[in-house]
N, C-alpha and C positions, 0 to 999 in steps of 0.2 A: 526863221525856222531852217535857211540852210545853215552849216558850223562853215567858217569858211575859217578855215588853219594856217593864212599864211603869216611870213615875216613880216614886222613892218621892217628890215630893212633887208633887201635879199641882191648879192654878187653888188655889192656895191662898189662903183673903184671912180676913184676921185684924180678928176681931170687935174687941176690946181694943186701946188709945189705946195701950198699951206697946209699947216700940220693940220691932222682930226678932227678934222670941224666935225659938231653933230649935225648928222644929215639933214636933212628936212626933205626930199623927195622922201614919198611911202607909197607902196605899194602891199597893199594889205594880200589881195590876190591877182591871180597864181601866184602862188608857192614856185620857187626854181624847181626843176625837174616836174614839175604838174603832168597827171596824164590824165586824158578821156579823147571819150567819143564820140563827145559833140564837134558838129563840123563847123563852132562858132565858138569864138570865150569871149567874156565882158576883163577888162583890167578894173580894177579895184583901190582906191588910193587917191592920195591931196598932194599937194603941194604949195608953198607962198605962193599968195594970188599974183604979185606981179612976175611977169614975165610969160615966158609958152612953154606949156609942156610936148615934149616929143615921143615919137612911138616908133619907134623905124626913119625919125624923117618925117614923119607929120604930123604937124600940133593935132592938137584935140582940144576937142571942147570942158569947160571946168563951169561951177557955180563959184557966185561969186568970193565965197570962201575960200577957194581954190580946188574944191573934189572934184572927179572924174571917175566913171565908169564907161567910157568906149567899146567896145567889137569889134573885134578882129576875126577873119577868115582862116583855119584854118588849115592847112594840107597833111594828106597819110605825113605820118613818121613828126620826125622832130620841125620845129618851129620855134626858130630863134627872137630874140622881143628884145630891142636897148628899148629903155623907155632913159627921157631927156631932160634935168631943168637946172639955166645955168651950168654950173661945173656937175656937175652930180649925175653919174649915169649909172644905168642898173640896166642889167643882164637878166634877162627872164627866159629857158627853156619850157616850152610847151608838145609834146609829144599825142598829138592823136592816132588815136587805137581803131584800125578797123576796125566794125561787127561785120564784116562776111569772113566766114569759114576758108582760112588760106587750105589751096589744092594742093594735094603733095607734089612734090618733084616725083617724077616713076614710080617703079613699081612700091606703092606703099599707100596705107590709110589715112587723113589726114588725125594728127593728132589729139585723142578726147573727144572722135566721131562715133565712136559705138556706141550705138546703145542698146537695148535699156544699158543703161552706165553703171547699178546697182540692181543686186536680188532683187526681183522680185517674184509674188507670187497671184493667182488666175484662176477663179473660175474654169471649171472643165466647157469647153467652147464659149468661151472667152477671146474678144484677139487680141494677139499679139505679135506686135509692132515689130522690124530690128529699121534702123538704118547706118548708116553709113557715107563720109564722104572721099570719093576717090577720084582717079584721075576719068577726066572724058572721053567714054566709049571703049570703056572697060565691062569687063562681065562677071561680077559681083551675088554673092550667094551667101545664103548663111546653111549650113548644117546642126539642126539639132535632135539629137535623142532616134538617127536617120532616117532624118526627113529634111528633103537638099527645098530649101526657100526659095527663089529668085527674087534679088529689089532691083528696081526695075529704075530707072532715070524719071524725075520728076518733074513735075510743067514749073514756070514760074509761082511764086504765091506772090502779096504781102508780109511785108514787114511793118510790126508797129511798134511802134517809140515807145520811151516808159510811159508809165503812170503823173510822170512830173510834165510830160510834154500840155496836158490840159493845165497847166497852170503860163504855161507863154501862149496856148490856143496854135498848138502846131502839132498835134494831138492823132492825123488824116496817115493812114497809112501809107510805104510807098515801095516798089517792084524792089523785088531783092531775087538779083539769079540764083536757082537752083541747078547750076550747071556745075557738075558734078556728089552733086546729092541725090544718093540710092535710097529705096522704101521699100518692104515687104509685109506680108504677115500672111498670118501660120493660124489654126485653130488645133486645143488639141483634148480629144474627150475624153480623155478617160486620169484620174488622180494620178500624179510621175512628177519626181527628182527628174527634171531631164537635166539639173546639170547645168555646164557655159556652153552657151549655143557661141561658132567655130567660124570664123568669119572669110569667105574666100575668094581673090582677087584673082582673075588671073586679064593681060595686058597683054600683045602682042607675042603671046602666046608663051608667055611668064605665070608662073600662080605665085603667089603664095598665101600660108594659111595664118589667119592671129584670134588666139582665143578672147571674147568678151569681157566683161568690167564685171559683171553681173551672174547671177545662175536663176537658173526662173524653174519655177514651180508648179502644178496647174495643182488647188487644193479637194481634197475628199468632202461633197457636200455632206455626209452626213458624218464628217469628225469636224469640222469648223471651230476655233475656237472662241471663246466670249471671251472679252475686253470688260473689265470694271475703268470710271475714269476715277483717276488715287487725286485730283486737286480738285482748288477747291471749286474752276470754272475753266471744266479742258476746253482748249481754242477746238471747233472743226472751223472747215474747209473744203473749200469745193475741191479742191487736188491735193497730191501727194508734193507740196512745198511751201511754206509761207511767200512764195510769190502768188499762191490761189488764194481769193477771194473768205472773209471767214463769212461763219454761220453763226444764227443764236445758241455762245457757250453750255456743254453740257456739264452741267452739278457735278458737284461732288458724288459719288455711288453710281453714276449711268452707268446700265447696260450693254451689251451691244456684238451681235456678232460678227465677227472676222474675217471681212468675203473679198479681201486680198491685203498686199505688200507691196510697196518698194520702198525697197531702203528702210529708214528706220519708220514709215510714212504705213498706215493702218486703215485699209478704205470698210468703214461698217454699212449695218445690214440697209438702214437707211439712206448712204449714196455718200457719207462725207467723211473726211478724212480727218484723223486724228494724228499728234504727234507719239507715238508707241510711248518716249517717257515720260510721258499723261498718264499710263494706265497699267493697269498689270492682267496679265491674261489669268481667268477662272481655272486652275485641271478640273477635265471630268463638267464642268458647267453644258449643258443642254441651254437651244439658242431663244434668249428673255422672249418671253411669249406673256400678255396678263388682257386679262375682262376688266372693265372696270363700271362698277356696277352707283351706288349713290357717291354724290359730292359736296363735299360738307362745304361749311359759309364761316364765316365768324368778322367779325366785329370788331376792330383792337382803334386805340387813340388813334388818327392820324393814317391809318392805311383800314381794309377790309383784304381778308386774305383768303381764299379760295380755295380747297384741301380737296387732293386728288386720290382715294385710297390704290394703292394697284399692288399687284401680288411680286412686280418686281419692276423696280429703277429701268424706266425706258429711256430714250432719246428724246429731246423734245424739242419746238422751235420756236420763233417771236415773232407776229408780225403785227407792225400800230400802223395804223391807215385812222381815216379822218371820223374822230368818236368810236371811235372803235380798237380790240386788238384783240386779239387770236389767237391762240396757242393750240396748236398739234401734236397729239403723242400719238408717237411710230410703235410699232407690234402691240397693238389695244385694239383690242374688241370693243363696245361697246356694251353694257346689257344693262343699263342709263334707264329708272323708270321714274325718279324724282330726287328733284334739287331741289331748295330748299335758299329760296334770297332775297332777305324780306329788302322794304325801301332801305334805298344805302346810300350815303352821300353821292357815290359815284357811278356806282354802277345801274342804269337804267331796265336790266333784262341780259338772260346768259340763256345766247341761243349755242345748241351743240350738231352736230350731226358726223353720222360715218362717211368719210369723204369720200373711204376707199378702205379698202380688205387691208384692212391692220392698221386702220390710218382715223386715230379720229380728232376733227376740231371742232375748240367752242370758240366763243365768238363772245365776247363779253359788248355790249354799245354800255358805250355810258355819256352819263347826264349835259357833259358838258368835250368841248373837241382837244381843249386843253389838256396832255397826261404828263402828273407830275411826277414815276419816277411805277416800277416795278424791277422786284425781285425773285429769282427763284431757288431753290431747295430741297433736298431731302432729305425728308425725317423718313427713315429705315428705309422704309417700301414706299412713302409718301411724297406724291411732290405737293409745296404747299409757295402757291403763287402771290404775292402780299404786293398787292395796287394800293400806290398812298394818294390819301383823300385832298383835294385842293388845299392853300397854304389860308385862312383865315385874313381877309384883308384888313388890316388894319381902319381906321375911322378918324385916326388924326391929323389936321391939315400937317402940323406941327411933325409927326414922325409918322409917315405916309405907308415905312417902312416896319415896323415897329413888331415885336413875333419875329419876324425873316429872320430868317438861319442861311446867306451865303456863303461860299467857298470863291475864295478867290487867290488864283491860280496861276504866281508869278515865273513864266516861262523858264527850262534850263537854270543854274544858278550850279557853284565846284567849278568842277574839272568839264563843266556840259555847259560852253558860250555862247552856245547859239550863234548867231549872226553875226558878224561885224563890221561895222560902219570906216568907211574912207582913213580912217585916222586911230584908227584900234580902236575904238570904243566898241562894248563886248553888247550885244542881246542881255548876256542876262544881266548887266546894269538898271540899262534901260529899264525892265520890262519888271523887275522889282521896286522903280523908284515911280514907273506909275501905277504900282499896283497897288501902294502905300497911299499914291492919293487918290489914286480907287476910295480905300478902305474906308479914307477922312471921310469923305463925300459919301458910302452909304453909312456910313456910322452915325453920322448928324443926322440922315434920314430915317433913322430907330434902327437901323439894320442892325445881325448880329453878322459880326467877320468872322471866318476861319481861315488865316491863309497856310498853305501850303508850307511853306518856308516865308523866315521876315529878314533875314541875311541871306548870305552870299555864299549856301550851301548848298551838299548836294543833294539830291530827293530824289530819290530813283519812281519812271514813271508806275511803274506797282503800286509803292507807296503814296505817288499822289492819287490815285486813284481807288487806293484802300481809302482814303478821309475822305472823298466823298461819300465811302458807302458807311461808312463807319458813322457822319457825321446827321447822314441822310438830311442835307442842305433843299430848300426852297430851290436853286439854281445852280452851275457852277461856271465860274468864266474864269479861261485861263486867256493870258494874256500874255502877246506873242510882236519883235515886230519882225519882218519878211528884208527874204533874199529873194535872190532866181537862182534855178538851173544855172548851168555854164554856158548855154546856149542862150537865155532870156535875154532882152533888148535893156542892159541895167542903166542903160540913162531915160527912156523914155515910161517906162513898166512904175507904178507910184499908185498909192492908192490903199484906201483902207477897203479887210475885204473881215467874214465871216467862215467859219467851221463850224458841220456837223455832221452829225454819222444816224443817232437816233430820230425818227421821224418826232418820237413826241418836243425836240430842242431844234424844230426847224421853223418853226411860228419866233422862239424870242431872238434866231441868229436873224431870219430878215430881217425885225422888226428893230433892232442896235444896228443894225448894215448899214439900214433903210436912215434912222433915227442920227446918227452923228452924220453920218452925209450931211445932208437936208440942215442939219445945224446950226456945222464947222468949215459948209463947202469944201471938203476932202473928195479927190479924187474918190468915184470909185474902181475899186481891184472885183469887188464881186463876190458872191454867195457861195459857196461852193458844198458840195455833200464828200466829206472826207474821213478817211477808212485810220481816222487815230488815236493815242492814247489816249488821251482827254474830252476828246466828245464819245467815245465810246459806254461809258457809262452809261447802269440803264438806274442808277437809287435817282438821280435827276437829268432834268433835261440841264445836258453837257454843252457850251461854244467855247468856241477857240478862237479870241479878235487875235488879226495880223495889224498894228495899228499903225503901218506905212514901214517902209524900205527902207532899210539897212543901206540900200545897194545901190538907191540914186542919191544923186550930188545931194539934185537940192531938195527932194523931200527928208533927206539925214539930219542937214540942216535944222530943221521941222520936228524932227523927231528930241534933237537934245536940246531947243532953246526951254525955259523950265516957266516959261509961262505956255505956251502950246499942250506942255505936258496937263499944266492944269487944267488948260481950256478941254484937251482928250478925256482925262477922267472923268470932269464935272460931266461931260453929256453923258460921257456912259454911263453915270451914275441917275440923269434924269433920265434917260434914256430903259433904266434898267425898272424906277419906276415908271415913269407912263403906261409901260409892258404892262406889270404888277395887275395897273388898272384897268387892261386893256382887255385881259381876259381873265377880269372880276364874274 
């Protein structure tokens, strides 16, 4: 999964007088002048199995083929490493960056420490908070529209690692010193353009003033702008940056009142944030509100569509659970008395309730636990929810997957090389090899297989998602091989893993993971809920499989072994067939 962009030979120094022989000591990662904030880093490479490989004069463990991936601690700043095998020597510099903001020297604020860092807009009465990093024992304040807000030193708090820490089991917070961290908040009761805050710092009898980076606006509740989603699937998030978690995407045409702004991000009335580039402002529009009366229903080949006639397209959210799918309409009030729903292959009963003012929830109780995909769209102001029916299981022993369509996605391709093994062999290549073997096995079982790529071409993540949406397969499987974050223990960590995001894919991910591990006796890396482009599609249960670690010397030898590639392709194909039978 990790993209290792190391060079085959890094800073090679030949200590022999022999003229330019082809060097056989290879370090793929890290490349020289590499920068990281990790406390340690692993070295991935290979050399002929005879003799020793030394890193900073210490012998390291290698696989039978000579591959290695030992980890070494890093000090803050520059770390110099010398890698040696026989008469070949590589010198690699790794710089460890601090994650703690540097305290300024003298009378100054730390660089880029003043927040808000961008223009913000808030409702009257909402908290507006400011922060700065300054020398200890200073007096720090903010002047904003004739109001002075004192910023106080903050107590110690926990520092959270990145999401990648879940992959190494090191995701516990650790204490972070708050020395020099000043914060304070205020409220403003009336609409106004407050301009830039002025930060003031006094230390040892001297004072400086520095303007903030962003302007502050208090919105008028009577004149809030209305936005409309202009892309097919607007990305709704829990906060104003891509660091925040995704919510149910908003179909094109969705309208919502803007209740706040932060930089290029808009806060919508139901609580989600969306990038302004995915919306347009509707001049003069009033806050979208709708009633809902009758709910329509139509059965199509392979799907049931539920039709929600609305006055305006409002925000929605979907939540899947065991044997149920719930859809919530926001800014909506029910006037519903009649809903028609005949006997349906998928739905046993439809319930609804007004769960809060202007929030209506529809719960589809399903006949079976396994869900097979859904799509949401607006036709004008009418919301259409399409629920896919279960596929018809074939009855033939020789072709158990007859009439089944499966999308196979060989991960990466073209310039997107993915991870690299110790020899420089690229993940994109082994992904394609195994995917073709898996395709052939599935075709033997009668399946129709659609590949997102057939050769070494670059296919964007959005294009891969579009293939799943357009083809509407029974399932989609993305094939990858794994690597680790910088501080992962590459010598020890290995194994088969499955990743899912939509609840409809959980059972498939768990089944394939357990099946392959039991069938082949592979190490178990785990099953992960993960927000990945190829696990997010809703049109079909979509799972991403990591078949093994490119970064583990021993497992890499298995990854590139043609016989082992055939074994794992066969096991996954058998697992898919068995899963379909299990959910019949």
